[in-house]
C-alpha positions as CSV (number, residue, x, y, z in Angstrom):
1,M,59.5,49.2,-23.6
2,D,58.0,50.8,-20.0
3,Y,60.2,53.0,-18.2
4,V,60.8,55.4,-15.3
5,M,63.8,58.2,-15.0
6,L,63.6,57.7,-11.3
7,A,65.6,61.3,-10.1
8,E,62.7,63.1,-12.6
9,R,60.1,61.6,-10.6
10,R,60.6,62.2,-7.0
11,A,58.4,65.0,-5.3
12,F,59.1,66.0,-1.6
13,R,56.8,67.9,1.2
14,D,57.3,69.7,4.1
15,D,53.9,67.8,5.7
16,K,54.2,63.9,4.7
17,L,56.4,61.5,3.0
18,Q,55.7,60.8,-0.8
19,K,54.8,57.5,-2.5
20,I,55.1,58.0,-6.0
21,P,54.0,54.8,-7.9
22,V,56.8,54.0,-10.2
23,F,55.2,50.8,-11.7
24,E,52.0,48.6,-11.1
25,S,50.3,45.8,-11.7
26,A,48.0,43.2,-10.6
27,H,50.8,41.4,-8.6
28,M,52.8,44.0,-7.0
29,F,53.6,47.6,-6.5
30,F,57.1,49.4,-6.9
31,D,57.2,52.9,-5.2
32,Q,59.7,55.8,-5.0
33,Y,59.5,57.0,-1.5
34,C,60.6,60.7,-0.9
35,L,61.2,61.3,3.8
36,K,62.3,65.1,4.4
37,S,64.1,64.8,7.5
38,G,62.0,64.2,10.2
39,Q,59.8,62.4,8.5
40,A,58.9,58.7,9.1
41,Q,56.7,55.5,8.0
42,A,55.0,54.2,11.0
43,V,56.0,50.9,11.9
44,H,53.1,48.4,10.5
45,T,52.7,44.9,8.7
46,H,51.4,43.3,6.0
47,A,49.5,40.0,7.1
48,A,51.1,37.9,3.5
49,E,52.8,40.3,1.7
50,D,56.7,40.7,1.5
51,K,58.2,44.3,1.5
52,V,61.5,45.4,0.1
53,Y,63.4,48.8,0.4
54,V,66.3,50.0,-0.9
55,V,67.9,52.9,-0.5
56,L,68.6,55.3,-3.2
57,A,70.1,58.4,-1.4
58,G,70.3,59.6,1.9
59,E,70.4,56.8,5.6
60,A,66.9,55.5,6.2
61,M,66.8,54.6,10.2
62,F,64.7,51.0,9.6
63,D,62.2,49.0,12.3
64,I,62.3,45.5,11.2
65,G,60.8,42.6,13.4
66,G,61.7,45.4,16.6
67,E,65.5,45.9,15.3
68,Q,66.6,49.0,14.7
69,E,70.0,49.9,12.2
70,L,70.9,52.5,9.9
71,L,71.8,51.9,6.6
72,P,73.3,54.1,3.9
73,V,72.7,54.3,0.5
74,G,73.3,51.0,-1.8
75,T,70.9,48.7,0.8
76,A,67.6,46.5,0.4
77,V,66.6,44.8,3.3
78,I,63.3,42.8,3.4
79,A,60.0,43.2,5.6
80,R,58.6,39.9,5.7
81,A,54.6,39.1,5.3
82,G,54.1,39.7,9.2
83,V,57.0,41.3,10.1
84,P,56.3,44.4,12.0
85,H,58.3,47.3,10.4
86,G,59.3,51.1,9.4
87,V,61.2,53.6,8.2
88,S,62.5,56.8,8.8
89,N,64.8,59.6,8.1
90,L,66.7,61.1,10.8
91,S,69.4,62.6,9.0
92,D,69.2,66.2,7.6
93,S,69.4,65.6,4.2
94,D,66.3,64.1,1.9
95,L,65.9,60.2,1.4
96,V,65.1,58.6,-1.4
97,L,64.2,54.4,-1.1
98,L,62.2,52.3,-4.1
99,V,59.9,50.5,-2.4
100,A,58.5,47.0,-3.9
101,M,55.7,44.6,-2.7
102,A,54.8,41.2,-3.9
103,P,51.6,40.6,-3.9
104,K,50.3,43.2,-4.4
105,P,47.9,44.0,-1.3
106,A,44.2,44.6,-1.8
107,H,43.1,47.7,-0.7
């Protein structure tokens, strides 16, 4: 069985958000993003991939398709292929997200 203790894999840096791989295959990726106060993932798009974010800790300000909303722990949101999306941590506490994307982008 392949498993990961997510809390043990959290890492934060002062200079930028951290993308920590959890699982990856030829078909998808599943990461944990760790954002300190004031950090953000700029709005961007993926032409052929859907991305799902789940808020594990903190509050996340999402911008999905030009709609902005502050979402709490336990919330999941999807950015469908071709839709601009980004996330930021506007709070004073750390933000932790689970992020899955499929199909896996070709880099």
